[in-house]
N, C-alpha and C positions, 0 to 999 in steps of 0.2 A: 384367323388359320390354326390356332395350336388348340383351341376349345372345340373345332369341327374336330381336328384328328383326335383326342382325349373321350367327344361323345361318338364318333363311330367304332374308336375300341372297345369299350362301354357296352353299346350296341354287338358288337359281332358277339362275346362271348355267350349272350344268353342265345342268339340266334344258333347259334352253332351249337349249344347244348337241345334247342327244340328241334331241332335237323336232326342230332344223333336220336332224340327220343324219338322222331317219325320214322326213320330210317329203322331202329330197332322193333318197333311197332310192325310195317310192314312186314319185317323178315319174320316174325312171331307169327302172325296170320300167316303166309307164306307156308311154313311147315305144317300150321295146321291145317292148311289146305290139304297137303300133300298128304299129311299121313288120316283125313278122314275116310276115304274109300277103305284102306284097309281095317278100317275099324267093326266095319259090316259084314 
């Protein structure tokens, strides 16, 4: 049981970082898409 909890905590950090990077990429793409019409 203790080993399962330790494994869960160690996986949570990497998942949280990858989720944050994915969300940041979506925000950047949305901002870029919204600014494209003003460039032409």
